[in-house]
C-alpha positions, 0 to 999 in steps of 0.5 A: 299725128305723132310724126307731125308732133315730132317734126314740130318739136324738131323745128322748134329745137332748130329755131332756138339753135339757129338764132344763136350766134357767138358772143365775143367776151374778150375786152381786147376785141370789144375795146381795141384801145386796150391793146395800145397800153398793152403794147406800150407796157411790153415795149417799156420792158425791153427798154428797161431790161435788154437795151444795150446803151454801149453798143446799141441793139438788144441782148437776146437772153433775158430771164423771167425777171428781166435779167440778161444772161449768158444762157441760151435756153432754146439752142440745142447743144448750147448751155452757155456762151462766154458772153451775152449774145445778141441774136441778129434775128432778135434785132430785126424782131425788135425793129418790128416791135418798136416800130409797131409800138410807135405806130400805135402810140405815136411816141417817137422814142420807140422809133429811136429804139427801133433804129438802134436795133436795126442799125446793129443789124445793118452794121454787123449782120450783113455778110459783106463778102457774099451778101445775106445775113448772119444769125448771131453776134457778140455784144459788140457786134463781132460775128462768132463763127465758132458757134456753128450750130446747124442752120446758123453761121456757116450756112445761109439759113432761109429763116434768117434771110426772111426774118431779117426783113421783118423789122426792116420792111415794117420800119420802112412802112412807118418811116420811108427811111432811106437806110431801111429802104436800102437794106430792104432792097438789098435783102429782097434782091438777095433772096430773089437772086440767091434763094429762089428756084425758078425751075418750071414745076419746082418754083419756091425758095430754098431753105439752106445754102452755103455761105456763098449761095451754092449747095441749095437744098430743101423747101417747105414751111419756113421758106414759104409761109414765113416768107409771106408773113415776114416780107412778101405780103407787106412788101407788096402792100407798101410798094404795090409793085407787080413783081412783089405781088407775083412773088406773093402769089407764087408762094401762096400757090406753093401752099395750095399745090404742095402743103394742102394736098398732103392733108389727104396723105394716108400716112398723115393723121392731121396737119401737113408735113412741113419738110420737102426736098428741093424737088418738092418731095415730102420728107415725112420723118423730118416732118413728124413733129407738127406745129399747130401754130404753123398750121394756123399761120398758114391759114392766116397767110392764105387769107391775107393773100386772098384779100390781095386778090379776091379772084383766088378763091382757092386760097380762101377755101384752103384756109377754111379747110385748115381752120375747120380741121384745127377746130374739129380734129380729135384722136382720143385725148389728143386734139388740136384745139382745147375745147375746155380752156380755149385756144390751140395746143402746141404740137402733135406727131402728124404720123401717129396722132399722139402729142408732139414735143411739148404738145399740149402746152399753150405757147405764146406765138401759137396763141397769137396765130390762134387769134390773127389767123382766125380773126382775119378769116372770120372777116372773109367768111363770117364763119362764127366758129372762127370768131370763137377761135379768135376770142378764145385765143386772145382771151387765154393769151391776155389772161395767162401769158401776160406777166403782171408782176415782172412785165412782158409775156411768158413763153408757155403754160400748162393747158389750163394756164394756171401754171407757167412752164417756161417764164423766160422773156427772151432767147435767140428767137423770142423778143418783142415781135410776137408779144407786140404783134398780137396787140397791133393786129388785135387793135387793127383787126378788131377795129376794121374787120370786126367792129367797123370803127375808125383806127388811128396809126402814126407815121413819121416820114423822112423828108425828100427833095422831091414831091412824093405820093405815099400809099398806105395799106396797113392790112390787106382788105378789098380796096374799096372797103378801106379809106382814109378818114382824116390826117393830121401832121404834127397835130395840125389838119392835113388835107392833101390826101386821097381818101379812096386810094389812101394816098398822101401827097407830100411836097418837097422837104415836107416831113413830120409825124402823121396821124392817119385815121383809117375807116372800113366801109363794109357794105351795111344794107338797110333793114329793108334791103336786108329783109328783101335779100334774106327773103330772096334766098330759098333753101329747100326741101325742109325734109331732105333725103338726097339734095339741098337746093339753094336759090336766090343767092348773090355770086361769090357767096359762102355756103356753110352747113353745120350740125347742132354742135357747130361742126362744119359738115359742108362749106363752099364758095359759090359763084352762081346764083343757085347751088345744089348740095349732095346731102346723101352722106349726111347722118340723119339729124338737124342741120343749119344752112348759113348763107354769107353773101358778099354784100354783108347779108347773112341768112340762116336756114334750117333743114332735117336730114331724114 
């Protein structure tokens, strides 16, 4: 009798927990239009404080109050320069930021500022002798080769060869401009021909070469993950050309083949090492200061590549492996995720598990990855933990990183966000890129991935002498689930488009400002269909000793088993209609089995491990 009462109480407890789903609190997710004004305010800061009306482009080093300085606060070995520097890396990042500001607001002046930044990059940043990009310039565009910091002027650094393309590709997406197209092709051809290692078994981008492209060395995070996020994914989405899809998948395969296995390296406490030699041999010592932002960004890139080819389920599984570690890993007082104030921490020493450089700070771009990487993977998996991570990250970012007095965002804060550690607004890397990107994707992801609401984007296409078909794919998503709902051209209805293929047909010389409304058509089963499908799923036995049997599921379903704290103890994708899970190693207690089916139906079941 006592045993029956005990089991009944346990089932009552399970019922309470299994009904609980995470409730989003951030207004920037629940009211996505707020992100438009946020982006506008950030763009205006840079126009007012960093734009150079004399030579064009934007100054790099901007203090907390918007003053342009000669200090280089993030450059090892450089306190000041005798001039106000213009990082060519930042010109591309402003090209990106102002392009996205136009796409969200429709204000064409932002395209003018994007053009100024990119024209400065085109005119001064391209190495006219060898091809490829320089990193830094003086105010007038003169390249200062005396500033030969590691990775910069006197060698080709993969970071800049990829990041130079960031603003160019985004601007081409919005304008189909001839100059953006020219330099997009030049930049991509350059990295394809000069930085790609095509050796069988060693494929991947090199990180460093000499100025003439000889002496190629190193592989790792920057030439792999950054390559995906700056150009590989978006180039494929825009062009749909098979060679660009091949490169995207090759880079993502490098993550799965080289980075993910290192998570099991016995010398690695958490994350993965980011530095490898040219033959993909890991350098643990060079990798010891591990970036949590890089780790989450890797999950973001894995998820995006998966949505470009949903047969590659290993990408989805690898992304979940990363995010599950971010959420659960702890070593004494050190963790990857802040379960008190919310959001990811900055860095740990991957070999000791201690805090890394500035480890427990909250960094602006790491928090951005904390939103983008988790929100996209929530869309893929429907794992509520990822939704919680996205909500916490953007909530912390918008509450503590925004400077409501001087504008734009701070660089980083102490863990609870109440004290700003670095308030600078711009340096050789920090411009409008990350601050605007989080607003851009918070708008699109919240609308199309989470709320299933229509989303508006603006484009201004250059005229052409020939008829054109332009396909628009602003985010990676299964083709049948993203459609064009309506289009206007200069505020008049435009009807020459294919909603299903998201293709606009422009007649010769036709141009202007297009407002395109996208809609997500995720499966929305009726109540009757949902009840039927949920009833088809059987999870048994209720009292488990060794195996859990799951029957009646759709193929390509996600099975997640969590304990009552929300910790994921087992997760896998299933391509069959039934599944047996070995539960022998689970500790006795209460567990929740959640089945996320590809049709959009979620069913929750409860078991007790004896």
